[in-house]
Residue, then its C-alpha position, 0 to 999 in steps of 0.5 A: x316959666x320965665x319972669x315977666x319983670x324986665x330986670x328979672x327977665x334980663x338976669x334970667x337970660x344971663x343965667x341961661x345964655x351966659x358963659x357955661x364952660x362946665x355945661x358939657x362936662x356936667x351933662x356928661x357926668x350927670x347923664x343929662x341933656x342940655x335941656x335938663x341942665x338949663x331947666x335945672x339952672x332955671x329952677x335954681x334961679x327961681x329958688x334963689x331970686x326974690x321976685x318982689x321988693x322986700x320979699x324973701x326968695x322962694x327957698x327962704x319962704x319954704x324953709x321958713x314955712x317948714x321951721x315955723x309951722x305950728x303943727x310941727x316939732x323940729x329937732x336938730x342933732x349933731x353927731x360927732x365921732x373920735x375914731x369913726x368916719x361919716x360918709x358923704x353922698x354924691x347928692x350932698x344929703x340924705x332925706x327920707x321919711x322916718x318910722x314915725x312918719x317924720x321928715x328927716x334930712x341929714x348932712x355930712x359936716x366933715x369926716x367925723x360929724x354929721x347933722x340930722x334935722x327931724x320935722x315931726x307932726x305935732x298931732x302925733x304926740x298929743x294924747x286924746x285927753x288934751x283939750x282943743x283949747x290947750x292944743x291951740x294955745x300951745x301952737x300959738x306959743x313962740x316956736x322952739x327948736x330942740x338942739x342936741x349933740x351926741x358923741x360916739x353914738x355908733x348905732x346912729x352912725x351905722x344907720x347914717x352910713x347905710x342911708x348915705x349908701x342907699x340914697x346916693x346917686x352913684x358914689x359915696x366919699x370919705x376919708x377912711x377905708x372902713x365905715x361903720x355898718x357898710x362895706x365900701x369898695x375903693 
C-alpha cells in the first residue's frame, strides 16, 4: 500500500528512501531482510500518520476503539516491589489471552514495577436474570476504567516474569541476577 495524497506520498517516500544508517545493523540483529525492514517502516508510517484532516491516526483510532468499546471492561493494575525485580522483554511487552478469555497486555515500567492492562468481555459477567434493557442502559453509560495498584504481590510477579521469558523474542533484560519464578543465565 502507498498513500495517494501527494503530501503523504512524499513523506512516505522520505521514510522509505531516507538516510537509514542503522538499517543493515538492525536487519542483521533481527534476522530480517531489507524488504522486511521497509515493510516494517511502511507499517509504522500508516499506524502513526493521520491520513485525513482533523482525523486521528490509525493507532489512536484502534486504541480508542479498544478502550471505549461498550462491550468491554477495562482494568489497569500497577505492580511495584521493594526487594524484587521485574524482567524486561526484548519485545518490550507481553500480550496473551488470559484464562477467562480476556486480552492482557503487560509492560515493564522500571526494574521494580510493571503495569498490566486487562480487557474483558462484559457479556461474560452478566448473570442470566439481568434484562436486555438493563444491559443496554449499562453499556450506554460513560465508560470507566478500573485502576489499582498492588505492592509486593510475589505471586503475580512470578507469573509476569514467566510470561516475559516465554513471550520474548530471544532475550530478557534486568537489573538483578535473580528473578522470582525463573532462572536466567547471564
